[in-house]
C-alpha positions as CSV (number, residue, x, y, z in Angstrom):
1,X,-161.9,30.3,-231.7
2,X,-161.0,32.6,-234.5
3,X,-162.0,35.7,-232.5
4,X,-159.8,34.6,-229.6
5,X,-156.8,33.5,-231.7
6,X,-157.2,29.9,-230.8
7,X,-156.2,27.2,-233.3
8,X,-156.7,23.4,-232.9
9,X,-153.9,21.0,-233.1
10,X,-154.0,19.0,-236.3
11,X,-151.9,15.8,-236.9
12,X,-149.7,15.9,-240.0
13,X,-150.4,13.6,-242.8
14,X,-147.7,11.1,-243.4
15,X,-147.2,8.4,-246.0
16,X,-148.7,5.0,-245.1
17,X,-146.5,2.5,-243.2
18,X,-148.3,-0.5,-244.7
19,X,-146.5,-2.4,-247.4
20,X,-149.2,-4.7,-248.8
21,X,-147.3,-5.4,-252.1
22,X,-146.3,-8.9,-251.2
23,X,-147.3,-12.4,-251.9
24,X,-147.7,-13.6,-248.3
25,X,-151.1,-15.0,-247.3
26,X,-153.7,-12.4,-246.0
27,X,-156.3,-13.2,-243.4
28,X,-160.0,-12.4,-243.7
29,X,-161.5,-9.3,-242.1
30,X,-163.1,-11.2,-239.2
31,X,-163.4,-8.2,-236.9
32,X,-165.3,-6.3,-239.7
33,X,-165.5,-3.0,-237.7
34,X,-167.3,-4.7,-234.8
35,X,-165.4,-2.9,-232.0
36,X,-167.9,-3.7,-229.2
37,X,-166.6,-6.0,-226.4
38,X,-167.9,-7.3,-223.1
39,X,-164.7,-8.3,-221.4
40,X,-160.9,-8.3,-221.9
41,X,-159.1,-10.7,-224.3
42,X,-162.0,-10.8,-226.8
43,X,-160.9,-8.4,-229.5
44,X,-157.5,-6.6,-230.0
45,X,-156.2,-4.3,-232.7
46,X,-152.7,-3.5,-233.7
47,X,-150.8,-1.1,-235.9
48,X,-147.4,0.7,-236.6
49,X,-146.6,4.4,-236.5
50,X,-143.3,6.3,-236.6
51,X,-141.6,9.4,-235.2
52,X,-138.8,11.5,-236.7
53,X,-135.6,12.1,-234.6
54,X,-132.3,13.7,-235.5
55,X,-131.0,10.1,-235.6
56,X,-133.6,8.9,-238.0
57,X,-137.0,7.3,-237.7
58,X,-138.3,5.5,-234.6
59,X,-141.0,2.9,-235.4
60,X,-143.6,2.1,-232.8
61,X,-145.9,-0.9,-232.8
62,X,-148.7,-1.3,-230.3
63,X,-151.6,-3.6,-229.5
64,X,-154.9,-2.3,-227.9
65,X,-157.5,-4.4,-226.1
66,X,-160.8,-2.9,-227.2
67,X,-162.1,-3.5,-223.7
68,X,-161.3,0.0,-222.2
69,X,-159.0,0.8,-225.2
70,X,-156.0,-0.2,-223.1
71,X,-152.6,-0.6,-224.7
72,X,-151.3,-4.0,-223.7
73,X,-148.5,-4.5,-226.1
74,X,-145.7,-2.1,-227.1
75,X,-142.5,-2.3,-229.1
76,X,-140.1,0.3,-230.5
77,X,-137.2,0.0,-232.9
78,X,-135.2,1.9,-235.5
79,X,-136.3,-0.5,-238.2
80,X,-139.8,-1.5,-239.3
81,X,-139.3,-5.3,-239.5
82,X,-141.3,-8.3,-238.5
83,X,-139.5,-8.3,-235.2
84,X,-141.1,-5.0,-234.3
85,X,-144.6,-6.5,-234.4
86,X,-143.5,-9.9,-232.9
87,X,-142.1,-8.1,-229.9
88,X,-145.4,-6.2,-229.4
89,X,-147.2,-9.5,-229.7
90,X,-145.0,-11.2,-227.1
91,X,-145.6,-8.2,-224.8
92,X,-149.4,-8.3,-225.2
93,X,-149.5,-12.1,-224.7
94,X,-147.7,-11.9,-221.4
95,X,-149.4,-8.8,-220.1
96,X,-152.9,-10.1,-221.0
97,X,-152.3,-13.3,-219.0
98,X,-151.7,-15.6,-222.0
99,X,-155.2,-15.5,-223.4
100,X,-156.7,-18.0,-225.9
101,X,-159.1,-17.3,-228.7
102,X,-158.8,-13.5,-228.9
103,X,-159.2,-11.8,-232.2
104,X,-156.1,-9.8,-233.1
105,X,-156.7,-7.4,-236.0
106,X,-154.1,-5.6,-238.1
107,X,-153.5,-4.2,-241.5
108,X,-152.2,-6.5,-244.2
109,X,-148.6,-5.2,-244.1
110,X,-145.7,-7.6,-244.7
111,X,-144.7,-7.6,-241.0
112,X,-148.1,-8.9,-239.9
113,X,-148.3,-11.4,-242.8
114,X,-144.8,-12.7,-242.2
115,X,-144.5,-16.5,-241.5
116,X,-142.9,-15.9,-238.1
117,X,-145.6,-13.5,-236.9
118,X,-148.4,-15.9,-238.2
119,X,-146.6,-18.8,-236.5
120,X,-146.7,-17.0,-233.1
121,X,-150.3,-16.0,-233.5
122,X,-151.2,-19.7,-234.1
123,X,-149.0,-20.9,-231.3
124,X,-150.5,-18.4,-228.8
125,X,-154.1,-19.2,-229.9
126,X,-155.0,-15.8,-231.4
127,X,-157.5,-15.5,-234.3
128,X,-156.0,-13.4,-237.0
129,X,-158.0,-10.7,-238.7
130,X,-156.8,-8.1,-241.3
131,X,-158.2,-4.9,-242.8
132,X,-159.2,-4.6,-246.4
133,X,-156.6,-3.2,-248.7
134,X,-156.1,0.6,-248.2
135,X,-159.0,0.9,-245.7
136,X,-157.9,2.6,-242.5
137,X,-161.5,2.6,-241.1
138,X,-161.2,-1.1,-240.6
139,X,-158.7,-0.3,-237.9
140,X,-160.2,2.9,-236.6
141,X,-159.5,2.5,-232.9
142,X,-155.7,2.2,-233.4
143,X,-155.7,5.1,-236.0
144,X,-157.6,7.2,-233.4
145,X,-155.1,6.3,-230.7
146,X,-152.1,7.4,-232.8
147,X,-153.8,10.7,-233.4
148,X,-154.4,11.2,-229.7
149,X,-150.8,10.4,-228.9
150,X,-149.4,12.8,-231.5
151,X,-151.8,15.7,-230.8
152,X,-151.9,15.4,-227.0
153,X,-148.3,14.5,-226.2
154,X,-145.9,14.8,-229.1
155,X,-147.2,17.8,-231.0
156,X,-144.4,20.3,-231.6
157,X,-141.8,18.2,-229.8
158,X,-138.3,17.8,-231.3
159,X,-136.3,14.7,-230.5
160,X,-132.6,14.7,-230.8
161,X,-132.3,11.0,-230.2
162,X,-134.4,7.9,-230.6
163,X,-134.1,7.3,-226.9
164,X,-135.8,10.7,-226.2
165,X,-138.6,9.7,-228.5
166,X,-138.8,6.3,-226.8
167,X,-139.1,7.9,-223.4
168,X,-141.9,10.2,-224.6
169,X,-143.9,7.4,-226.1
170,X,-143.5,5.2,-223.0
171,X,-144.5,8.1,-220.7
172,X,-147.6,8.8,-222.7
173,X,-148.8,5.2,-222.9
174,X,-147.8,3.7,-219.6
175,X,-148.0,6.7,-217.3
176,X,-150.6,9.0,-218.8
177,X,-152.9,7.2,-221.4
178,X,-153.5,3.9,-219.6
179,X,-153.6,5.2,-216.1
180,X,-154.6,8.8,-216.1
181,X,-156.5,9.7,-219.3
182,X,-160.3,9.2,-218.9
183,X,-162.6,8.2,-221.8
184,X,-166.2,9.1,-222.2
185,X,-166.8,5.7,-223.8
186,X,-165.4,4.1,-220.6
187,X,-167.9,5.9,-218.4
188,X,-165.1,8.5,-217.7
189,X,-162.8,5.8,-216.3
190,X,-159.2,5.4,-217.5
191,X,-158.4,2.4,-219.8
192,X,-156.7,0.6,-216.9
193,X,-159.6,1.1,-214.5
194,X,-162.2,0.0,-217.1
195,X,-160.1,-3.0,-218.1
196,X,-159.5,-4.2,-214.5
197,X,-163.2,-3.7,-213.6
198,X,-164.3,-5.7,-216.6
199,X,-161.8,-8.4,-215.8
200,X,-163.1,-8.7,-212.2
201,X,-166.7,-8.8,-213.5
202,X,-165.9,-11.5,-216.0
203,X,-164.3,-13.7,-213.3
204,X,-167.2,-13.1,-210.9
205,X,-169.8,-14.1,-213.5
């Protein structure tokens, strides 16, 4: 690479978005880095990232079903509040067909620990799991996804408005990543193809 003047894209290091300095209840790490799944709606992971625009930060919350690594919940806002993750949760719940008993893993940030978010998790029948303090490896699939999005799609892009950033994130997730980007771990199927095939197999079993 050096001989041919080729350089790899490297994600910038940013400060953590997790505010764990609160007195809200924290769930156990039930997922415990066991990312293997057999069918949709067994295990999901969630996280928040952010993008800079000339209007200020755009915060993005997403939920991934570990079956096929498909993003099934998405929310974006100019503020990093509990509503950001609640909207992502509502989106995932509807798009996944209102599942019951799925593990939903996150960090221990105040948004995820908030009473309103925990109330919805219980109401929808999710099993809450949270990473250990300051341990990004407990949520490795979501951390990896953010890295892919920023390196493959957003690297070097300048956004004048939050709407421009929103459009870029939506295009990457809903048009490219879920429906076009193949994964070796999926047998070289896209997340959407793997997820749908797994859902069909589960219903036929």
